[in-house]
FIKOLZA-1660 file (N, C-alpha, C; in steps of 0.1 Angstrom, whole numbers, plus 5000, padded with zeros to 4 digits):
% residues 215
   i   px   py   pz ch aa at
   1 4974 4908 4859  A  X  N
   1 4986 4916 4860  A  X CA
   1 4981 4929 4850  A  X  C
   2 4984 4940 4856  A  X  N
   2 4982 4951 4850  A  X CA
   2 4991 4951 4837  A  X  C
   3 4986 4958 4824  A  X  N
   3 4996 4956 4814  A  X CA
   3 5005 4971 4816  A  X  C
   4 5018 4969 4818  A  X  N
   4 5027 4979 4822  A  X CA
   4 5031 4985 4809  A  X  C
   5 5026 4981 4795  A  X  N
   5 5037 4986 4784  A  X CA
   5 5025 4992 4774  A  X  C
   6 5013 4990 4777  A  X  N
   6 5002 4992 4767  A  X CA
   6 5000 5008 4766  A  X  C
   7 4989 5010 4758  A  X  N
   7 4983 5025 4758  A  X CA
   7 4983 5032 4769  A  X  C
   8 4985 5044 4773  A  X  N
   8 4983 5050 4786  A  X CA
   8 4995 5048 4794  A  X  C
   9 5004 5042 4795  A  X  N
   9 5014 5039 4801  A  X CA
   9 5028 5042 4796  A  X  C
  10 5034 5052 4801  A  X  N
  10 5046 5057 4793  A  X CA
  10 5057 5048 4798  A  X  C
  11 5070 5050 4793  A  X  N
  11 5082 5041 4794  A  X CA
  11 5084 5044 4809  A  X  C
  12 5085 5055 4814  A  X  N
  12 5089 5060 4831  A  X CA
  12 5077 5052 4838  A  X  C
  13 5064 5052 4833  A  X  N
  13 5053 5045 4842  A  X CA
  13 5057 5028 4845  A  X  C
  14 5060 5025 4830  A  X  N
  14 5063 5010 4832  A  X CA
  14 5077 5006 4838  A  X  C
  15 5087 5016 4839  A  X  N
  15 5100 5012 4848  A  X CA
  15 5094 5013 4862  A  X  C
  16 5088 5021 4866  A  X  N
  16 5085 5021 4880  A  X CA
  16 5076 5011 4884  A  X  C
  17 5067 5005 4877  A  X  N
  17 5057 4996 4881  A  X CA
  17 5068 4984 4879  A  X  C
  18 5076 4982 4871  A  X  N
  18 5084 4970 4872  A  X CA
  18 5094 4972 4886  A  X  C
  19 5099 4981 4888  A  X  N
  19 5106 4983 4898  A  X CA
  19 5099 4979 4912  A  X  C
  20 5087 4983 4914  A  X  N
  20 5077 4980 4926  A  X CA
  20 5075 4965 4925  A  X  C
  21 5073 4960 4914  A  X  N
  21 5071 4944 4915  A  X CA
  21 5084 4936 4919  A  X  C
  22 5095 4943 4912  A  X  N
  22 5108 4935 4918  A  X CA
  22 5111 4939 4932  A  X  C
  23 5109 4950 4937  A  X  N
  23 5110 4954 4951  A  X CA
  23 5102 4941 4959  A  X  C
  24 5088 4943 4955  A  X  N
  24 5081 4931 4963  A  X CA
  24 5086 4920 4963  A  X  C
  25 5091 4914 4953  A  X  N
  25 5096 4900 4952  A  X CA
  25 5108 4899 4963  A  X  C
  26 5117 4911 4964  A  X  N
  26 5129 4910 4970  A  X CA
  26 5125 4910 4987  A  X  C
  27 5115 4918 4991  A  X  N
  27 5110 4918 5004  A  X CA
  27 5101 4906 5006  A  X  C
  28 5088 4905 4999  A  X  N
  28 5081 4896 5006  A  X CA
  28 5083 4881 5002  A  X  C
  29 5092 4878 4993  A  X  N
  29 5095 4866 4990  A  X CA
  29 5108 4861 4995  A  X  C
  30 5122 4871 4989  A  X  N
  30 5134 4867 4991  A  X CA
  30 5137 4869 5008  A  X  C
  31 5132 4883 5013  A  X  N
  31 5135 4885 5026  A  X CA
  31 5125 4877 5038  A  X  C
  32 5111 4880 5034  A  X  N
  32 5102 4873 5043  A  X CA
  32 5098 4859 5041  A  X  C
  33 5101 4854 5030  A  X  N
  33 5097 4841 5027  A  X CA
  33 5083 4836 5026  A  X  C
  34 5076 4848 5019  A  X  N
  34 5060 4844 5018  A  X CA
  34 5061 4835 5004  A  X  C
  35 5053 4825 5004  A  X  N
  35 5049 4817 4993  A  X CA
  35 5039 4823 4984  A  X  C
  36 5046 4828 4974  A  X  N
  36 5037 4837 4966  A  X CA
  36 5041 4837 4950  A  X  C
  37 5034 4838 4939  A  X  N
  37 5039 4835 4927  A  X CA
  37 5051 4847 4921  A  X  C
  38 5057 4842 4915  A  X  N
  38 5069 4849 4907  A  X CA
  38 5067 4850 4893  A  X  C
  39 5067 4861 4888  A  X  N
  39 5067 4864 4872  A  X CA
  39 5081 4865 4869  A  X  C
  40 5084 4858 4857  A  X  N
  40 5098 4857 4849  A  X CA
  40 5111 4858 4861  A  X  C
  41 5108 4850 4872  A  X  N
  41 5118 4849 4882  A  X CA
  41 5125 4861 4888  A  X  C
  42 5115 4872 4884  A  X  N
  42 5119 4886 4890  A  X CA
  42 5110 4894 4898  A  X  C
  43 5097 4892 4894  A  X  N
  43 5085 4900 4897  A  X CA
  43 5076 4893 4909  A  X  C
  44 5070 4897 4916  A  X  N
  44 5059 4895 4927  A  X CA
  44 5048 4901 4922  A  X  C
  45 5040 4890 4916  A  X  N
  45 5027 4898 4911  A  X CA
  45 5016 4886 4913  A  X  C
  46 5005 4890 4918  A  X  N
  46 4996 4881 4925  A  X CA
  46 4979 4884 4916  A  X  C
  47 4972 4874 4922  A  X  N
  47 4959 4876 4913  A  X CA
  47 4951 4890 4918  A  X  C
  48 4955 4895 4926  A  X  N
  48 4950 4908 4930  A  X CA
  48 4954 4922 4923  A  X  C
  49 4966 4921 4914  A  X  N
  49 4971 4928 4906  A  X CA
  49 4964 4929 4892  A  X  C
  50 4951 4934 4894  A  X  N
  50 4942 4937 4884  A  X CA
  50 4941 4950 4878  A  X  C
  51 4936 4952 4867  A  X  N
  51 4931 4967 4861  A  X CA
  51 4925 4975 4873  A  X  C
  52 4920 4969 4880  A  X  N
  52 4912 4976 4893  A  X CA
  52 4921 4983 4902  A  X  C
  53 4933 4975 4904  A  X  N
  53 4943 4976 4912  A  X CA
  53 4948 4992 4911  A  X  C
  54 4954 5001 4922  A  X  N
  54 4958 5013 4922  A  X CA
  54 4972 5013 4929  A  X  C
  55 4980 5021 4925  A  X  N
  55 4996 5020 4933  A  X CA
  55 5000 5033 4936  A  X  C
  56 5004 5036 4943  A  X  N
  56 5013 5048 4951  A  X CA
  56 5027 5041 4951  A  X  C
  57 5035 5048 4944  A  X  N
  57 5050 5043 4941  A  X CA
  57 5060 5056 4946  A  X  C
  58 5070 5056 4953  A  X  N
  58 5078 5066 4956  A  X CA
  58 5092 5062 4952  A  X  C
  59 5097 5070 4943  A  X  N
  59 5108 5069 4937  A  X CA
  59 5118 5081 4944  A  X  C
  60 5132 5076 4941  A  X  N
  60 5143 5085 4947  A  X CA
  60 5150 5092 4935  A  X  C
  61 5155 5103 4935  A  X  N
  61 5158 5110 4924  A  X CA
  61 5167 5102 4914  A  X  C
  62 5172 5090 4917  A  X  N
  62 5176 5082 4906  A  X CA
  62 5167 5076 4900  A  X  C
  63 5153 5077 4902  A  X  N
  63 5142 5067 4896  A  X CA
  63 5145 5054 4904  A  X  C
  64 5150 5051 4913  A  X  N
  64 5150 5037 4921  A  X CA
  64 5139 5036 4932  A  X  C
  65 5132 5026 4931  A  X  N
  65 5120 5021 4939  A  X CA
  65 5126 5025 4955  A  X  C
  66 5118 5033 4963  A  X  N
  66 5119 5035 4977  A  X CA
  66 5109 5030 4985  A  X  C
  67 5097 5028 4981  A  X  N
  67 5085 5023 4988  A  X CA
  67 5073 5025 4980  A  X  C
  68 5064 5016 4981  A  X  N
  68 5051 5015 4973  A  X CA
  68 5041 5009 4983  A  X  C
  69 5025 5009 4975  A  X  N
  69 5016 5004 4982  A  X CA
  69 5007 5000 4971  A  X  C
  70 4997 4991 4973  A  X  N
  70 4985 4988 4963  A  X CA
  70 4972 4991 4972  A  X  C
  71 4964 4997 4962  A  X  N
  71 4951 4999 4968  A  X CA
  71 4941 4992 4960  A  X  C
  72 4933 4982 4969  A  X  N
  72 4923 4976 4963  A  X CA
  72 4907 4978 4965  A  X  C
  73 4900 4981 4957  A  X  N
  73 4886 4982 4958  A  X CA
  73 4882 4972 4966  A  X  C
  74 4873 4974 4975  A  X  N
  74 4866 4965 4986  A  X CA
  74 4853 4959 4982  A  X  C
  75 4846 4964 4970  A  X  N
  75 4836 4957 4967  A  X CA
  75 4837 4946 4956  A  X  C
  76 4848 4942 4954  A  X  N
  76 4853 4929 4950  A  X CA
  76 4861 4921 4957  A  X  C
  77 4868 4910 4952  A  X  N
  77 4876 4901 4960  A  X CA
  77 4888 4909 4963  A  X  C
  78 4891 4911 4977  A  X  N
  78 4905 4917 4981  A  X CA
  78 4909 4907 4994  A  X  C
  79 4921 4910 4998  A  X  N
  79 4927 4900 5006  A  X CA
  79 4924 4899 5019  A  X  C
  80 4916 4910 5027  A  X  N
  80 4908 4907 5039  A  X CA
  80 4895 4901 5035  A  X  C
  81 4889 4904 5026  A  X  N
  81 4875 4900 5026  A  X CA
  81 4875 4886 5018  A  X  C
  82 4885 4882 5008  A  X  N
  82 4886 4869 5004  A  X CA
  82 4894 4857 5011  A  X  C
  83 4904 4862 5015  A  X  N
  83 4912 4854 5022  A  X CA
  83 4912 4851 5039  A  X  C
  84 4911 4865 5043  A  X  N
  84 4911 4863 5058  A  X CA
  84 4899 4872 5066  A  X  C
  85 4887 4865 5060  A  X  N
  85 4873 4874 5066  A  X CA
  85 4871 4870 5086  A  X  C
  86 4881 4861 5088  A  X  N
  86 4880 4857 5099  A  X CA
  86 4887 4866 5110  A  X  C
  87 4894 4878 5105  A  X  N
  87 4901 4886 5112  A  X CA
  87 4892 4897 5116  A  X  C
  88 4879 4897 5112  A  X  N
  88 4869 4905 5115  A  X CA
  88 4859 4901 5126  A  X  C
  89 4855 4907 5136  A  X  N
  89 4847 4904 5145  A  X CA
  89 4830 4904 5140  A  X  C
  90 4828 4915 5128  A  X  N
  90 4817 4917 5125  A  X CA
  90 4819 4915 5109  A  X  C
  91 4812 4923 5100  A  X  N
  91 4814 4923 5087  A  X CA
  91 4824 4930 5082  A  X  C
  92 4831 4924 5072  A  X  N
  92 4843 4928 5065  A  X CA
  92 4839 4945 5059  A  X  C
  93 4844 4955 5065  A  X  N
  93 4843 4968 5055  A  X CA
  93 4845 4968 5043  A  X  C
  94 4835 4975 5036  A  X  N
  94 4833 4974 5021  A  X CA
  94 4828 4986 5016  A  X  C
  95 4828 4991 5005  A  X  N
  95 4821 5001 4997  A  X CA
  95 4827 5011 4990  A  X  C
  96 4823 5018 4985  A  X  N
  96 4827 5025 4971  A  X CA
  96 4839 5038 4980  A  X  C
  97 4837 5039 4991  A  X  N
  97 4848 5049 4996  A  X CA
  97 4859 5040 5005  A  X  C
  98 4857 5028 5006  A  X  N
  98 4868 5020 5012  A  X CA
  98 4878 5012 5005  A  X  C
  99 4892 5014 5009  A  X  N
  99 4901 5008 5000  A  X CA
  99 4909 5001 5010  A  X  C
 100 4915 4988 5003  A  X  N
 100 4923 4979 5013  A  X CA
 100 4939 4984 5007  A  X  C
 101 4947 4986 5017  A  X  N
 101 4961 4988 5017  A  X CA
 101 4969 4977 5016  A  X  C
 102 4974 4971 5006  A  X  N
 102 4979 4959 5005  A  X CA
 102 4995 4962 5000  A  X  C
 103 5004 4951 5002  A  X  N
 103 5018 4952 4998  A  X CA
 103 5024 4966 4999  A  X  C
 104 5024 4970 5013  A  X  N
 104 5031 4981 5016  A  X CA
 104 5046 4979 5018  A  X  C
 105 5054 4984 5009  A  X  N
 105 5068 4977 5008  A  X CA
 105 5077 4988 5009  A  X  C
 106 5088 4987 5015  A  X  N
 106 5097 4995 5016  A  X CA
 106 5110 4988 5011  A  X  C
 107 5116 4994 5000  A  X  N
 107 5128 4990 4997  A  X CA
 107 5140 4985 5003  A  X  C
 108 5145 4974 5005  A  X  N
 108 5154 4967 5017  A  X CA
 108 5167 4976 5012  A  X  C
 109 5170 4982 5001  A  X  N
 109 5185 4986 5001  A  X CA
 109 5184 5001 5003  A  X  C
 110 5181 5004 5017  A  X  N
 110 5183 5016 5022  A  X CA
 110 5185 5017 5034  A  X  C
 111 5191 5025 5041  A  X  N
 111 5198 5028 5053  A  X CA
 111 5185 5028 5063  A  X  C
 112 5184 5027 5074  A  X  N
 112 5174 5028 5085  A  X CA
 112 5168 5040 5083  A  X  C
 113 5175 5051 5083  A  X  N
 113 5168 5066 5083  A  X CA
 113 5162 5069 5070  A  X  C
 114 5169 5062 5059  A  X  N
 114 5161 5063 5045  A  X CA
 114 5146 5058 5045  A  X  C
 115 5147 5044 5052  A  X  N
 115 5135 5036 5054  A  X CA
 115 5124 5041 5060  A  X  C
 116 5128 5049 5073  A  X  N
 116 5120 5055 5080  A  X CA
 116 5111 5068 5073  A  X  C
 117 5120 5075 5066  A  X  N
 117 5114 5085 5060  A  X CA
 117 5108 5082 5048  A  X  C
 118 5111 5071 5042  A  X  N
 118 5101 5067 5031  A  X CA
 118 5088 5060 5038  A  X  C
 119 5088 5053 5046  A  X  N
 119 5077 5048 5053  A  X CA
 119 5068 5060 5056  A  X  C
 120 5073 5072 5062  A  X  N
 120 5065 5084 5067  A  X CA
 120 5061 5091 5055  A  X  C
 121 5066 5091 5041  A  X  N
 121 5061 5098 5034  A  X CA
 121 5050 5089 5025  A  X  C
 122 5052 5076 5024  A  X  N
 122 5041 5069 5020  A  X CA
 122 5029 5068 5025  A  X  C
 123 5030 5067 5042  A  X  N
 123 5019 5070 5049  A  X CA
 123 5011 5084 5049  A  X  C
 124 5019 5095 5046  A  X  N
 124 5013 5107 5042  A  X CA
 124 5007 5108 5030  A  X  C
 125 5013 5102 5020  A  X  N
 125 5008 5101 5008  A  X CA
 125 4994 5095 5005  A  X  C
 126 4993 5083 5015  A  X  N
 126 4980 5074 5015  A  X CA
 126 4970 5084 5023  A  X  C
 127 4972 5092 5030  A  X  N
 127 4963 5100 5038  A  X CA
 127 4959 5111 5028  A  X  C
 128 4970 5119 5022  A  X  N
 128 4966 5128 5015  A  X CA
 128 4955 5125 5000  A  X  C
 129 4962 5112 4997  A  X  N
 129 4954 5105 4986  A  X CA
 129 4939 5104 4989  A  X  C
 130 4938 5098 5001  A  X  N
 130 4924 5094 5005  A  X CA
 130 4916 5108 5006  A  X  C
 131 4920 5119 5009  A  X  N
 131 4914 5132 5011  A  X CA
 131 4912 5137 4999  A  X  C
 132 4920 5136 4992  A  X  N
 132 4918 5143 4976  A  X CA
 132 4906 5135 4969  A  X  C
 133 4906 5120 4969  A  X  N
 133 4897 5112 4962  A  X CA
 133 4884 5109 4970  A  X  C
 134 4882 5112 4980  A  X  N
 134 4870 5110 4988  A  X CA
 134 4868 5095 4994  A  X  C
 135 4884 5091 4997  A  X  N
 135 4885 5077 5004  A  X CA
 135 4882 5081 5019  A  X  C
 136 4873 5072 5026  A  X  N
 136 4871 5076 5038  A  X CA
 136 4875 5066 5050  A  X  C
 137 4880 5053 5043  A  X  N
 137 4883 5042 5050  A  X CA
 137 4895 5035 5044  A  X  C
 138 4904 5031 5050  A  X  N
 138 4914 5021 5047  A  X CA
 138 4911 5008 5056  A  X  C
 139 4915 4997 5049  A  X  N
 139 4913 4984 5058  A  X CA
 139 4929 4977 5054  A  X  C
 140 4931 4965 5059  A  X  N
 140 4942 4959 5056  A  X CA
 140 4944 4946 5065  A  X  C
 141 4954 4939 5062  A  X  N
 141 4959 4926 5070  A  X CA
 141 4973 4930 5075  A  X  C
 142 4976 4927 5084  A  X  N
 142 4987 4930 5091  A  X CA
 142 4993 4923 5099  A  X  C
 143 5005 4916 5102  A  X  N
 143 5013 4911 5111  A  X CA
 143 5012 4917 5125  A  X  C
 144 5011 4912 5138  A  X  N
 144 5008 4920 5149  A  X CA
 144 5019 4930 5151  A  X  C
 145 5032 4928 5149  A  X  N
 145 5043 4937 5154  A  X CA
 145 5040 4950 5143  A  X  C
 146 5036 4947 5131  A  X  N
 146 5033 4959 5121  A  X CA
 146 5021 4966 5127  A  X  C
 147 5013 4960 5128  A  X  N
 147 4999 4965 5132  A  X CA
 147 5001 4975 5146  A  X  C
 148 5012 4972 5156  A  X  N
 148 5014 4979 5167  A  X CA
 148 5021 4991 5163  A  X  C
 149 5027 4991 5153  A  X  N
 149 5036 5005 5147  A  X CA
 149 5026 5013 5142  A  X  C
 150 5016 5007 5135  A  X  N
 150 5008 5016 5124  A  X CA
 150 4998 5022 5134  A  X  C
 151 4992 5015 5145  A  X  N
 151 4982 5020 5154  A  X CA
 151 4989 5032 5162  A  X  C
 152 5003 5032 5162  A  X  N
 152 5010 5045 5171  A  X CA
 152 5013 5057 5160  A  X  C
 153 5008 5055 5148  A  X  N
 153 5010 5066 5137  A  X CA
 153 5005 5080 5143  A  X  C
 154 4993 5078 5150  A  X  N
 154 4985 5089 5152  A  X CA
 154 4972 5091 5145  A  X  C
 155 4969 5083 5139  A  X  N
 155 4957 5084 5130  A  X CA
 155 4947 5076 5138  A  X  C
 156 4936 5075 5134  A  X  N
 156 4925 5068 5139  A  X CA
 156 4923 5051 5133  A  X  C
 157 4932 5044 5140  A  X  N
 157 4935 5034 5136  A  X CA
 157 4929 5022 5148  A  X  C
 158 4925 5010 5143  A  X  N
 158 4919 5001 5155  A  X CA
 158 4918 4987 5146  A  X  C
 159 4919 4977 5155  A  X  N
 159 4916 4962 5152  A  X CA
 159 4903 4961 5147  A  X  C
 160 4901 4951 5137  A  X  N
 160 4886 4949 5135  A  X CA
 160 4882 4936 5141  A  X  C
 161 4892 4930 5150  A  X  N
 161 4886 4918 5157  A  X CA
 161 4902 4913 5163  A  X  C
 162 4899 4901 5172  A  X  N
 162 4912 4897 5179  A  X CA
 162 4923 4891 5168  A  X  C
 163 4937 4894 5175  A  X  N
 163 4945 4890 5166  A  X CA
 163 4942 4871 5163  A  X  C
 164 4948 4865 5151  A  X  N
 164 4944 4854 5150  A  X CA
 164 4959 4846 5146  A  X  C
 165 4963 4833 5151  A  X  N
 165 4975 4828 5146  A  X CA
 165 4971 4822 5133  A  X  C
 166 4979 4824 5121  A  X  N
 166 4979 4818 5109  A  X CA
 166 4992 4811 5104  A  X  C
 167 4994 4799 5106  A  X  N
 167 5006 4794 5106  A  X CA
 167 5017 4801 5118  A  X  C
 168 5025 4804 5111  A  X  N
 168 5038 4810 5119  A  X CA
 168 5036 4825 5126  A  X  C
 169 5026 4831 5118  A  X  N
 169 5025 4847 5118  A  X CA
 169 5011 4848 5129  A  X  C
 170 5011 4859 5134  A  X  N
 170 4999 4864 5140  A  X CA
 170 4993 4877 5135  A  X  C
 171 4984 4877 5128  A  X  N
 171 4977 4885 5120  A  X CA
 171 4965 4895 5126  A  X  C
 172 4966 4906 5124  A  X  N
 172 4953 4914 5126  A  X CA
 172 4947 4922 5115  A  X  C
 173 4934 4920 5113  A  X  N
 173 4927 4929 5104  A  X CA
 173 4924 4943 5108  A  X  C
 174 4928 4954 5101  A  X  N
 174 4929 4968 5107  A  X CA
 174 4920 4976 5098  A  X  C
 175 4916 4986 5105  A  X  N
 175 4906 4998 5099  A  X CA
 175 4911 5011 5105  A  X  C
 176 4914 5018 5091  A  X  N
 176 4918 5034 5097  A  X CA
 176 4907 5041 5091  A  X  C
 177 4904 5052 5099  A  X  N
 177 4893 5061 5093  A  X CA
 177 4900 5073 5091  A  X  C
 178 4897 5079 5078  A  X  N
 178 4904 5090 5073  A  X CA
 178 4892 5103 5072  A  X  C
 179 4896 5113 5081  A  X  N
 179 4888 5126 5079  A  X CA
 179 4897 5137 5079  A  X  C
 180 4888 5148 5081  A  X  N
 180 4897 5160 5081  A  X CA
 180 4906 5165 5091  A  X  C
 181 4908 5156 5102  A  X  N
 181 4915 5155 5111  A  X CA
 181 4930 5147 5110  A  X  C
 182 4928 5139 5101  A  X  N
 182 4941 5129 5101  A  X CA
 182 4954 5132 5096  A  X  C
 183 4956 5143 5088  A  X  N
 183 4968 5148 5086  A  X CA
 183 4975 5153 5097  A  X  C
 184 4965 5160 5104  A  X  N
 184 4969 5170 5117  A  X CA
 184 4976 5156 5128  A  X  C
 185 4967 5148 5130  A  X  N
 185 4970 5135 5138  A  X CA
 185 4983 5129 5135  A  X  C
 186 4986 5128 5125  A  X  N
 186 4999 5121 5117  A  X CA
 186 5008 5132 5119  A  X  C
 187 5006 5146 5119  A  X  N
 187 5017 5154 5120  A  X CA
 187 5021 5155 5137  A  X  C
 188 5010 5152 5145  A  X  N
 188 5013 5154 5159  A  X CA
 188 5021 5141 5163  A  X  C
 189 5018 5131 5155  A  X  N
 189 5024 5117 5160  A  X CA
 189 5041 5117 5152  A  X  C
 190 5044 5129 5147  A  X  N
 190 5056 5128 5142  A  X CA
 190 5059 5119 5125  A  X  C
 191 5047 5117 5123  A  X  N
 191 5050 5106 5109  A  X CA
 191 5048 5114 5097  A  X  C
 192 5039 5126 5096  A  X  N
 192 5034 5131 5087  A  X CA
 192 5046 5140 5079  A  X  C
 193 5051 5133 5064  A  X  N
 193 5062 5139 5057  A  X CA
 193 5057 5141 5045  A  X  C
 194 5051 5152 5040  A  X  N
 194 5046 5154 5029  A  X CA
 194 5054 5154 5016  A  X  C
 195 5049 5148 5003  A  X  N
 195 5057 5146 4991  A  X CA
 195 5048 5149 4980  A  X  C
 196 5053 5152 4969  A  X  N
 196 5047 5153 4957  A  X CA
 196 5048 5139 4952  A  X  C
 197 5035 5134 4951  A  X  N
 197 5034 5120 4948  A  X CA
 197 5022 5115 4940  A  X  C
 198 5025 5108 4928  A  X  N
 198 5014 5104 4920  A  X CA
 198 5009 5090 4920  A  X  C
 199 4997 5090 4920  A  X  N
 199 4989 5074 4920  A  X CA
 199 4990 5071 4904  A  X  C
 200 4995 5058 4903  A  X  N
 200 4997 5054 4891  A  X CA
 200 4991 5040 4891  A  X  C
 201 4988 5034 4877  A  X  N
 201 4979 5022 4876  A  X CA
 201 4962 5025 4878  A  X  C
 202 4960 5035 4877  A  X  N
 202 4947 5038 4878  A  X CA
 202 4939 5041 4864  A  X  C
 203 4931 5032 4861  A  X  N
 203 4924 5036 4847  A  X CA
 203 4913 5045 4848  A  X  C
 204 4911 5051 4862  A  X  N
 204 4903 5061 4863  A  X CA
 204 4906 5074 4863  A  X  C
 205 4918 5078 4861  A  X  N
 205 4926 5092 4863  A  X CA
 205 4936 5092 4852  A  X  C
 206 4932 5097 4839  A  X  N
 206 4941 5098 4831  A  X CA
 206 4949 5110 4832  A  X  C
 207 4947 5119 4842  A  X  N
 207 4955 5131 4843  A  X CA
 207 4967 5129 4853  A  X  C
 208 4969 5118 4857  A  X  N
 208 4979 5115 4867  A  X CA
 208 4993 5110 4858  A  X  C
 209 5004 5117 4862  A  X  N
 209 5013 5115 4854  A  X CA
 209 5027 5115 4866  A  X  C
 210 5038 5104 4859  A  X  N
 210 5050 5101 4867  A  X CA
 210 5056 5114 4873  A  X  C
 211 5058 5124 4867  A  X  N
 211 5067 5134 4870  A  X CA
 211 5065 5141 4884  A  X  C
 212 5053 5137 4889  A  X  N
 212 5051 5141 4902  A  X CA
 212 5054 5133 4913  A  X  C
 213 5060 5120 4911  A  X  N
 213 5064 5110 4918  A  X CA
 213 5080 5113 4923  A  X  C
 214 5088 5122 4920  A  X  N
 214 5101 5123 4920  A  X CA
 214 5103 5130 4936  A  X  C
 215 5109 5124 4944  A  X  N
 215 5113 5132 4954  A  X CA
 215 5126 5142 4951  A  X  C
% end
């Protein structure tokens, strides 16, 4: 687990991280029933929440969690490559410019319109972040219904292999190509909704500050 209170993390950053982990517990464990580890009976934290993980966190005016996502480097253990390589017909995409999107979390205490806006803002932030930081590809694991939505956003998204039933779920390995046309494609798809958003939890960018995360 990333140190949320040590040097380099202010009180507001710590609060945002805690809000994200609490929201993940409410969504993935309480609502969806996933069997995941729980920290202090309140936070969903797993083995991939390491110092190399990065987080995009969308906060509301009251600093409450609205949406978040975790980005994992793909040159080390990550969910698709480590747990679900069978979802790829070929080699699992990896490399210094490839990140895996995991724990895409929309806070459950929002109205439907708020959730949709938060989703669009987070998707837009993922595209913008990739373009700013030289990320060319995103990968991920999604349930079939969620993949069907992601595929319709307008960006260059495809399945890495056939759908596979894992227990009661049908899972898809996904690949999203990011390039200079991505933002316009998302805009044409009615998804692009820009927002000043900051990446936190990154040990490689000391210039990032929480102040940019408020909607």
